[in-house]
VOGU-3710 file (C-alpha; in Angstrom, 3 decimals, decimal comma):
1> madqpilatl> 22,876/-12,312/24,910  24,301/-13,596/28,165  26,511/-11,897/30,899  30,265/-12,327/30,356  31,299/-12,595/33,746  28,488/-15,056/34,202  29,757/-17,197/31,604  33,368/-16,877/32,515  32,120/-17,516/35,611  30,528/-21,134/34,884
11> vsfmrgllsv> 33,624/-22,302/32,409  35,844/-21,740/35,450  33,389/-24,201/37,474  33,110/-26,812/34,513  36,486/-26,915/34,548  36,886/-27,639/38,240  34,100/-30,484/37,515  36,518/-32,242/35,579  39,510/-31,513/38,106  37,864/-33,825/40,697
21> amarknsyrs> 36,271/-36,401/38,372  36,833/-39,882/40,351  38,156/-42,287/38,535  36,488/-46,017/37,731  36,918/-49,417/37,782  37,916/-49,910/33,886  39,921/-47,327/32,025  36,753/-45,763/30,962  35,905/-42,384/32,921  33,285/-39,914/32,113
31> iiavvilsaa> 32,162/-36,314/33,092  28,592/-35,207/31,962  28,519/-31,824/31,088  27,231/-28,695/32,733  23,688/-27,490/31,051  22,972/-23,462/30,974  19,303/-22,868/30,317  19,195/-19,470/29,121  16,192/-16,794/28,465  12,731/-17,526/26,866
41> llsfvqvnfv> 14,456/-15,607/23,355  17,089/-17,884/21,995  20,728/-16,688/23,837  23,681/-18,386/22,023  26,381/-18,540/24,805  29,759/-18,314/23,141  32,789/-20,076/24,531  36,159/-19,538/23,365  37,654/-23,819/23,188  41,685/-23,871/23,898
51> hasaairrvp> 43,433/-25,566/20,847  45,276/-29,309/21,968  48,845/-29,217/21,414  50,176/-31,321/18,509  50,676/-33,633/20,876  47,130/-34,275/21,613  44,888/-34,030/18,595  41,767/-35,891/16,939  41,659/-37,915/13,977  41,066/-36,322/11,493
61> niplnsfeta> 42,287/-33,032/13,212  38,674/-31,091/14,167  39,886/-29,006/17,140  38,650/-30,069/20,569  36,437/-29,109/23,164  36,909/-27,886/26,572  36,434/-31,117/28,493  38,514/-32,569/26,028  41,336/-30,396/26,186  41,188/-30,928/30,249
71> rpgdcqsgsg> 41,013/-34,208/30,384  44,527/-36,144/28,802  46,010/-35,681/32,063  43,394/-38,580/33,836  44,696/-41,395/31,836  46,134/-44,459/33,528  49,555/-45,824/32,986  49,441/-48,399/29,972  47,118/-48,764/27,198  43,457/-47,764/28,702
81> rlgliwfnnt> 41,309/-45,361/27,722  39,798/-42,260/28,519  35,928/-41,512/27,925  33,611/-38,390/27,890  30,291/-37,605/27,562  28,329/-34,132/27,663  25,155/-32,918/26,623  24,158/-30,303/24,189  20,962/-29,525/21,855  22,850/-28,708/18,421
91> antistynqg> 22,384/-30,675/15,441  25,128/-32,947/14,180  25,614/-32,227/11,158  26,550/-28,561/11,492  30,001/-28,468/10,484  31,724/-26,306/12,641  32,653/-28,417/16,110  31,492/-25,675/18,645  28,280/-25,290/16,860  27,532/-28,706/16,193
101> yysnivtvni> 28,415/-32,333/17,600  31,452/-31,044/19,895  29,678/-28,301/21,238  29,654/-29,164/25,475  27,181/-26,070/25,867  23,264/-26,646/25,799  21,547/-23,559/24,289  17,374/-24,141/24,753  14,394/-21,697/24,622  13,590/-21,985/27,897
111> gdnqsyadvy> 10,835/-19,490/29,799  10,088/-18,983/33,490  7,342/-21,934/33,093  9,161/-24,567/31,091  9,850/-27,070/32,426  11,712/-29,061/30,247  14,486/-29,011/27,905  15,580/-30,903/25,210  19,111/-32,355/24,825  21,284/-34,751/23,438
121> irgsfftcgn> 23,916/-36,968/24,834  27,053/-36,766/23,225  30,651/-38,422/23,351  34,107/-39,009/22,811  37,138/-41,155/24,113  40,961/-40,773/24,259  43,407/-43,370/23,470  45,961/-42,724/25,974  48,407/-45,049/25,157  46,614/-47,350/22,858
131> ssdesvwamn> 47,430/-47,201/19,367  44,766/-49,858/17,900  42,092/-49,040/15,248  39,236/-49,425/17,143  35,824/-47,928/17,938  34,100/-47,446/21,184  30,369/-47,017/22,182  28,363/-46,684/25,734  26,056/-49,204/26,039  22,715/-49,890/27,952
141> ikpastngyr> 22,359/-46,049/28,774  19,602/-44,744/31,499  18,999/-42,704/34,029  20,181/-43,829/37,428  20,209/-43,117/40,664  19,885/-39,360/42,616  17,124/-37,230/40,291  17,236/-39,698/37,399  13,662/-38,895/36,959  15,140/-36,117/35,553
151> lydlqdttly> 16,637/-37,374/32,461  13,798/-38,996/30,136  12,374/-40,111/27,217  15,581/-41,355/26,063  15,488/-42,186/22,327  18,287/-45,169/22,108  20,132/-46,761/25,052  23,420/-46,873/22,705  25,414/-44,372/22,002  28,609/-44,637/19,664
161> rgranrsnsw> 32,001/-42,331/20,805  33,482/-42,457/17,356  36,873/-43,621/16,255  40,513/-43,776/16,590  43,487/-45,284/15,152  46,770/-43,768/17,354  48,108/-43,189/20,048  46,987/-39,444/22,382  44,310/-38,757/19,953  40,948/-38,050/20,520
171> stkgsgvdak> 38,351/-39,925/18,547  36,170/-38,723/15,333  32,508/-37,772/15,813  30,135/-40,153/17,055  26,201/-40,349/17,527  23,857/-38,843/19,830  21,029/-39,705/22,125  17,911/-37,530/22,111  16,788/-37,005/25,664  14,797/-34,556/27,865
181> lnlsgladgk> 15,654/-32,868/31,020  13,027/-31,975/33,787  13,709/-28,551/35,064  10,341/-28,105/36,993  11,242/-26,097/40,441  14,794/-25,682/39,285  16,467/-21,817/39,084  12,744/-19,895/39,502  13,458/-17,647/41,794  11,095/-19,476/44,200
191> nnnylpcgat> 13,035/-21,957/46,235  16,347/-21,353/48,768  18,344/-23,164/46,522  18,967/-21,004/43,818  22,522/-18,895/43,319  22,846/-15,294/42,572  24,109/-15,003/38,835  23,092/-11,608/37,547  20,265/-9,489/38,130  18,268/-11,134/35,831
201> yycetfkigl> 19,113/-14,967/36,434  18,745/-17,608/38,448  20,814/-20,747/38,635  20,567/-23,933/40,586  22,620/-27,100/40,690  21,905/-30,381/40,892  23,095/-33,717/40,617  21,928/-36,327/38,134  23,168/-39,976/37,522  24,014/-41,709/34,685
211> yrcfssngts> 24,247/-45,912/34,125  26,003/-47,022/31,045  28,485/-49,925/30,055  31,762/-50,502/28,176  31,378/-51,715/24,415  34,089/-52,472/21,714  31,680/-53,221/19,177  28,153/-51,725/19,458  26,437/-54,896/19,985  26,956/-56,222/23,415
221> vtgdcstdte> 28,862/-55,221/26,716  32,782/-56,100/26,639  33,579/-53,949/29,257  32,850/-52,716/32,531  29,381/-50,874/33,781  29,033/-48,060/36,093  26,702/-45,169/37,545  28,067/-41,909/37,221  26,453/-38,845/39,577  27,158/-35,857/38,199
231> tvivmrqksl> 26,561/-31,824/39,203  24,392/-30,379/36,404  23,959/-26,388/36,612  20,720/-24,474/35,413  20,550/-21,110/34,426  17,556/-19,518/33,691  16,426/-15,697/32,276  13,498/-14,014/33,720  10,627/-14,215/30,544  11,106/-10,250/29,022
241> nfsltpnvtv> 8,952/-7,717/29,154  10,359/-4,773/27,690  9,203/-2,123/25,288  11,499/-0,256/22,950  10,669/3,217/21,255  12,569/4,778/18,728  13,318/8,445/18,035  15,642/10,232/15,914  16,738/14,072/16,238  18,717/16,594/13,972
251> npntvedgss> 20,522/19,610/14,825  19,877/22,522/13,601  16,826/21,981/11,445  17,469/24,113/8,599  21,156/24,694/6,943  22,836/25,600/3,815  25,069/24,224/1,272  28,188/23,422/2,712  27,080/23,712/6,293  26,727/20,201/8,089
261> ftvvptvtkg> 24,055/18,980/10,731  23,952/16,268/13,681  21,526/13,525/13,293  21,064/11,111/17,065  19,134/8,267/16,832  18,097/7,182/20,213  15,993/4,134/21,745  13,923/4,803/24,933  13,714/1,233/26,582  10,228/0,825/28,623
271> gttpseaanv> 9,401/-2,433/30,695  10,276/-4,401/33,737  13,445/-6,516/32,359  16,513/-5,870/29,969  15,628/-6,096/26,266  16,804/-8,636/23,768  19,664/-7,441/21,609  17,961/-5,438/18,835  18,675/-4,336/15,053  18,181/-0,719/14,497
281> tlerietqpg> 17,567/0,941/11,118  17,896/4,694/10,098  15,924/5,607/6,850  17,020/8,425/4,975  14,665/10,064/2,623  15,601/12,926/0,467  13,178/15,255/-1,631  14,646/17,815/-4,087  12,437/20,809/-5,262  10,349/19,003/-8,089
291> qsptststss> 11,701/15,228/-7,747  10,193/12,105/-5,635  12,004/11,015/-2,607  14,398/8,657/-2,723  15,231/6,877/0,605  17,635/4,923/1,716  18,526/2,824/4,623  21,587/2,606/7,194  21,429/-0,855/9,671  23,790/-0,738/12,073
301> ppfaavkdng> 25,132/-3,867/13,902  22,655/-5,003/16,458  23,063/-2,962/19,940  23,795/-4,833/23,253  20,775/-5,144/25,217  19,331/-2,415/27,004  20,104/-2,631/30,271  20,182/-0,153/33,491  21,852/-2,276/36,076  19,129/-3,885/37,130
311> tygvlnhlvt> 16,558/-0,940/38,019  14,454/-1,286/35,770  12,858/1,483/34,184  13,437/4,053/31,086  16,617/4,646/29,981  18,004/6,457/26,753  20,499/4,071/24,622  21,905/6,524/22,331  22,548/4,946/19,425  25,253/5,569/16,902
321> gyleavttlp> 24,987/9,154/15,655  26,456/11,123/12,905  27,690/14,355/11,486  25,907/15,008/7,741  27,538/17,818/5,350  25,590/19,459/2,590  27,438/20,132/-0,277  25,662/19,767/-3,308  22,064/20,278/-2,563  19,720/22,918/-3,908
331> agtricfvls> 18,103/25,066/-1,603  15,048/23,825/-0,915  15,614/20,429/-0,591  14,003/18,535/2,432  16,014/15,625/3,966  14,192/13,372/6,507  15,450/11,037/9,356  12,752/8,084/9,977  14,291/5,663/12,694  12,892/1,881/13,525
341> vdpsangggv> 14,012/-1,045/15,876  13,837/-4,815/15,756  12,396/-6,066/18,078  10,747/-3,512/19,942  8,403/-5,277/22,332  8,083/-8,024/24,094  6,234/-9,308/26,903  6,056/-12,362/29,139  7,975/-13,790/26,808  6,040/-13,559/23,533
351> astpnppsps> 6,885/-11,419/20,888  4,093/-8,227/21,768  2,756/-5,476/19,160  6,107/-3,811/17,449  6,473/-0,016/18,562  6,022/2,024/15,017  9,085/4,216/13,811  9,915/7,027/14,898  8,238/10,492/13,842  10,140/11,744/11,539
361> acvvigkrpk> 12,997/14,500/11,848  13,982/16,838/8,949  16,156/19,412/7,694  15,308/21,777/5,057  18,180/23,210/2,886  17,893/26,736/3,052  19,707/29,997/2,820  20,235/32,544/5,551  20,169/35,856/4,002  22,783/38,956/4,929
371> tqvwggdllv> 22,333/42,553/5,108  25,688/45,295/5,362  25,458/48,600/6,830  28,001/50,963/5,058  29,523/54,449/6,300  27,738/54,838/9,336  26,025/53,328/12,817  22,847/51,456/13,686  20,605/52,822/16,295  17,852/50,024/17,002
381> ggdtdtsist> 14,933/51,054/19,735  13,840/47,163/20,196  15,525/43,977/19,117  18,025/43,409/16,102  18,123/39,420/15,118  20,102/38,262/11,994  21,241/34,867/10,963  24,663/33,491/10,572  26,790/30,646/8,428  29,279/28,450/9,664
391> ksgktfgswv> 31,296/26,984/6,804  34,539/25,109/6,398  35,365/26,495/10,231  34,701/30,098/9,481  31,632/32,379/10,461  29,428/34,892/8,171  26,968/36,993/8,789  25,190/40,196/8,836  27,661/43,098/10,035  27,135/47,359/10,552
401> eyaifavgti> 30,846/48,827/9,477  30,759/50,979/12,534  28,805/50,854/16,288  25,276/49,321/17,402  23,314/50,624/19,691  20,448/48,531/20,772  17,838/48,792/23,475  16,935/45,640/23,032  19,085/42,102/22,280  21,632/42,437/19,597
411> kntasgaafa> 21,659/38,541/18,271  24,097/37,371/15,262  24,962/41,000/14,364  28,612/41,970/14,465  29,225/45,879/14,370  33,090/46,728/13,460  32,365/44,845/10,052  33,580/41,780/11,938  31,809/39,299/9,610  33,112/40,894/6,536
421> gqgiatnass> 35,223/39,335/3,986  36,547/36,496/5,110  34,788/35,955/8,149  35,919/34,768/11,524  38,034/32,033/11,566  36,166/29,888/13,952  32,176/28,668/14,641  30,868/32,317/15,806  28,117/30,782/18,322  30,725/29,761/20,865
431> lfacdyskls> 32,390/33,092/21,045  31,478/35,696/23,330  29,888/38,468/21,171  32,317/40,888/22,717  35,271/39,098/21,735  34,435/40,083/17,899  31,917/42,533/18,068  33,674/44,986/20,232  31,431/48,254/18,619  28,006/47,096/20,053
441> fanttstasn> 27,093/49,057/23,129  25,957/48,589/26,177  25,611/49,936/29,584  27,756/47,712/31,951  31,142/47,196/32,108  32,213/44,237/30,315  35,089/42,109/31,986  36,201/38,445/31,371  34,471/37,738/34,675  31,042/39,285/34,330
451> yatancsgia> 30,307/38,482/30,409  27,030/37,400/31,629  25,826/40,326/34,270  27,367/42,853/30,656  24,413/40,918/28,897  27,565/39,273/26,378  26,457/35,928/27,068  27,946/34,805/23,751  26,325/31,241/23,502  23,431/32,544/21,384
461> gtighysnvl> 25,956/35,718/20,053  23,695/38,063/21,730  24,781/41,443/23,282  22,828/44,833/23,518  20,422/46,555/26,331  22,116/49,810/25,507  19,536/52,290/27,097  20,285/55,343/26,328  19,633/55,468/22,438  20,322/58,130/20,830
471> svpdvaarfp> 17,299/60,766/19,633  15,696/60,108/16,301  15,987/63,241/14,325  12,768/64,486/12,790  13,267/65,082/9,540  9,679/65,636/8,225  10,083/68,716/10,433  12,973/69,874/8,198  10,635/69,515/5,094  7,203/71,405/6,101
481> tnsstpvvsg> 4,112/71,021/4,130  1,288/73,580/4,045  -1,543/74,227/1,671  0,459/75,642/-1,022  2,754/72,752/-1,023  2,607/70,844/-4,436  0,338/67,567/-4,614  2,511/64,715/-6,579  0,468/63,929/-9,449  2,689/61,559/-11,619
491> sdissmsgvy> 5,009/58,229/-10,611  8,498/59,583/-12,394  10,628/60,915/-9,593  13,097/62,698/-12,232  10,416/65,261/-13,793  9,712/66,666/-9,779  12,163/69,196/-7,820  11,728/70,376/-4,459  9,092/69,284/-1,604  5,939/67,749/-2,454
501> tvnanltisg> 3,295/66,055/-0,585  0,216/63,539/-1,379  -3,380/63,298/-0,908  -3,436/59,310/-1,069  -1,199/56,595/-0,735  2,105/56,606/-3,660  3,565/54,653/-6,266  7,018/55,648/-7,650  8,487/54,116/-10,991  11,677/55,451/-10,433
511> gtipknkwvv> 13,943/57,604/-12,307  17,147/59,410/-12,494  17,655/62,549/-10,589  19,848/65,171/-12,758  22,487/67,497/-10,935  21,019/70,542/-9,233  17,988/68,816/-8,685  16,616/67,786/-4,696  12,992/66,287/-4,085  11,329/65,833/-1,058
521> inapnrdvti> 8,311/63,599/-0,993  7,225/64,355/2,771  3,906/62,175/3,632  4,034/60,761/6,985  0,306/59,008/6,489  0,841/57,750/3,663  1,962/54,302/2,241  4,779/54,848/-0,890  5,519/51,545/-2,833  8,720/51,873/-4,880
531> tgninytnav> 8,308/49,675/-8,127  12,221/51,033/-10,009  15,050/52,065/-8,978  15,859/55,479/-8,295  19,328/57,133/-9,571  21,395/60,172/-9,055  23,179/61,407/-12,138  26,312/60,091/-13,056  27,613/63,579/-14,356  30,328/65,827/-12,441
541> lhnlgdipqv> 29,378/68,210/-9,838  31,222/71,453/-9,294  29,716/72,764/-5,977  27,185/71,656/-2,938  24,121/73,114/-5,345  24,597/70,544/-8,020  24,737/67,208/-5,767  21,084/65,365/-6,520  19,276/64,349/-3,840  15,880/62,159/-2,979
551> viiakniiin> 14,096/62,375/0,456  10,705/59,855/0,881  9,113/60,741/3,763  5,825/58,141/4,619  4,319/55,742/6,879  5,133/52,674/5,347  7,599/52,037/2,560  7,370/48,808/0,476  9,903/47,972/-2,301  9,405/45,665/-5,064
561> sgvtnidswl> 10,962/42,722/-5,489  12,588/43,920/-8,665  13,965/47,115/-7,243  17,498/46,857/-7,027  19,290/50,809/-6,451  17,575/53,228/-4,476  19,785/56,537/-4,009  17,082/58,738/-1,382  17,138/58,823/2,008  13,814/56,291/3,308
571> iaktgniytc> 12,013/58,171/6,445  9,089/55,863/7,939  9,583/56,995/11,663  6,202/55,778/13,011  6,220/52,929/10,443  7,815/50,312/8,618  10,049/49,563/5,483  9,670/46,835/3,840  12,925/45,450/1,201  10,213/43,259/-0,939
581> etdpktvsdc> 6,324/43,764/-1,584  5,943/39,903/-0,475  7,171/37,915/2,344  9,162/35,279/0,559  8,096/31,567/0,941  11,018/29,897/-1,215  14,582/31,209/-1,963  12,716/31,714/-5,661  11,036/34,988/-3,951  12,394/38,292/-3,480
591> tnplvvngpv> 15,792/37,157/-5,620  17,714/40,620/-6,074  19,861/42,174/-4,271  18,893/45,482/-2,749  21,566/48,536/-1,967  19,465/51,651/-0,552  22,470/54,633/-0,869  20,982/57,016/2,017  20,193/57,415/5,486  17,267/54,850/6,424
601> ianklylrrt> 14,860/55,252/9,076  11,988/52,867/10,544  9,884/51,677/13,655  10,743/48,440/12,034  12,834/47,128/9,083  11,930/43,901/7,186  14,652/42,491/5,125  12,656/40,284/3,314  15,736/39,667/-0,028  16,923/36,065/-0,752
611> agsdkcngsd> 19,445/37,268/-2,408  23,475/36,398/-1,508  24,464/33,983/1,161  26,144/32,089/-1,668  27,784/28,837/-1,958  31,830/28,815/-1,348  34,050/28,324/-4,088  36,228/25,628/-3,568  37,944/26,339/-0,236  36,808/29,812/-0,325
621> cspsgnpaet> 33,754/30,574/1,758  33,504/34,324/1,661  30,569/34,000/-1,150  28,653/33,440/2,112  28,877/36,161/3,044  27,895/38,122/0,307  24,389/40,186/1,461  20,820/40,732/0,015  20,829/44,322/1,189  23,318/46,799/1,773
631> fnlradaylw> 22,633/49,805/3,468  25,142/52,763/2,252  25,247/56,325/4,442  27,533/58,013/1,730  29,018/61,229/1,358  26,983/63,181/-0,746  23,643/62,583/2,079  26,490/64,419/4,267  27,386/67,159/2,128  24,282/67,831/0,590
641> gyglsagdgk> 22,460/68,383/4,196  25,386/70,831/5,212  24,704/72,361/1,622  21,348/73,327/2,636  22,178/74,555/6,668  25,125/76,842/5,018  22,808/78,705/2,609  25,507/79,969/0,585  26,309/76,577/-0,840  30,033/76,659/-0,005
651> iqtvhttelp> 31,974/74,202/2,180  34,456/75,956/4,562  37,798/73,497/5,181  39,770/75,752/6,789  38,652/78,329/9,736  41,094/81,107/10,771  40,608/83,136/13,873  42,830/85,885/14,486  43,359/86,614/18,663  45,255/89,337/20,493
661> prl> 48,910/88,384/21,612  48,840/87,621/24,852  51,172/89,750/26,795
//
């Protein structure tokens, strides 16, 4: 597309030419229109014509072009006529005046080495004070005088200018004379005559003469003959040499139902010249679980030629991106985007092999399971890393009811139950973690001026690096074993009582522990797999000795996916605890929520459940915070432990000491 400042300059220049038109002997005057030659690929120059007033019009009422609008003031007194001649190369059959006969702009396919342009010679006349019904011709048209050789191969010598039957009117549509203009050596940047007209164009002016005679009948000359020498402007764009490479990105690449993601398409330009205007098409491919892919395409309006103010090189051009909300798609859905651009390449004025579409950028609809710790603190010798969800402007995530102490980084896990209930009424990723996770400890002073040094960047929701984490108690040492310790012989824990050991890996099928019974399985070098729920009795308890309790001490503890409740201490001090026996691949794996009622100690805790993190219920998105795992440190664990230490099974709530009176 031609530069608008250049176009405005040329239009202004054309009107200037009209104002200095020289009068001829007869009442007939002519001006040759300015010729504009554009790029190797067709560039349409848009001109907004000024419509004539009601007193100056055409019969029939067709708008005037810019030359006609400017000329009535040149009428001589009396009943003379005023004539115009212009060049264009648009078809006579196009009805719209500024795209057909009356267009006074030449748009041609012209490259660096093209030596000519096909044009039409057009014309009209103005009646001035003459009100008679008449038609007018220009006859014996031929090139003459200065640069006449540049106009050649005229297909006719007679031009019909049209008909008019009232005063102060322009004539109806006439005919045209096909011809060629020799452009060799003009505006090619190789001589000193070209003018600066933009970083990517060469412009040059030259004079050309046109001889013609007046005729009122089209068969013989009935008036004066004259030669007008007029100015022609040649505007030539360099041959195009560009490459457009499409690309598209999405952020984030995993989202939940009710969340949103951003699609950002870009086009990168290479080559030595600006590109053409180009069309981009963004294809969206959606594949739901168990269904065939469906595809929809969005073609944006052509973006302007990719330019960089004359400094050619790589330029990233941002095509309109958008934010997509996911509200009804099931987990496991995959949404991919592919961007294509047309044309994508041109070299030396010739269309090159197009660049392929962009690589696909995909978003997977999934779940971000949450974990909750009730009734206690979280002590971590390394990092804690959980996920958050932002829906309807609120953030939900994993949380600990009280404090978090971590030697490493705490990422997206809130202390002080910050994410409980309705979550945080903003996007937590944009906040400093210290602002909402107020019981997460660090060994530096945290103030508004030193968040960074306090390891509370907040940009990734991180805090932590508490170097003095409390020591982990040695629970196994409290329940020693020896050669006389019984070995577990079955899998039903409800039939056991006291301290046990194992001589092989153990599977516990679950069971209900009655009152006045506790079980400790001390197997620090063996793996224990739990395949069924472990429950404490619901009977009424009367003293500390009635409290049931289970303590499982193992190297690794694996909990099967079907287990939903474990009333037990889980101790894997040197090993790991897995909340599901397999690493889930889809949201259809490990789908049951899990509740553990008791202290948990592990070298690493692998949270594998996919339950919870549910869809919003209308505007209520609190179900998004529903946990997959809940670790609940209840009072019964404290009371049972206190009862073992007290020895007599009594809980002392009041302690009185008699002191002597002070004299």
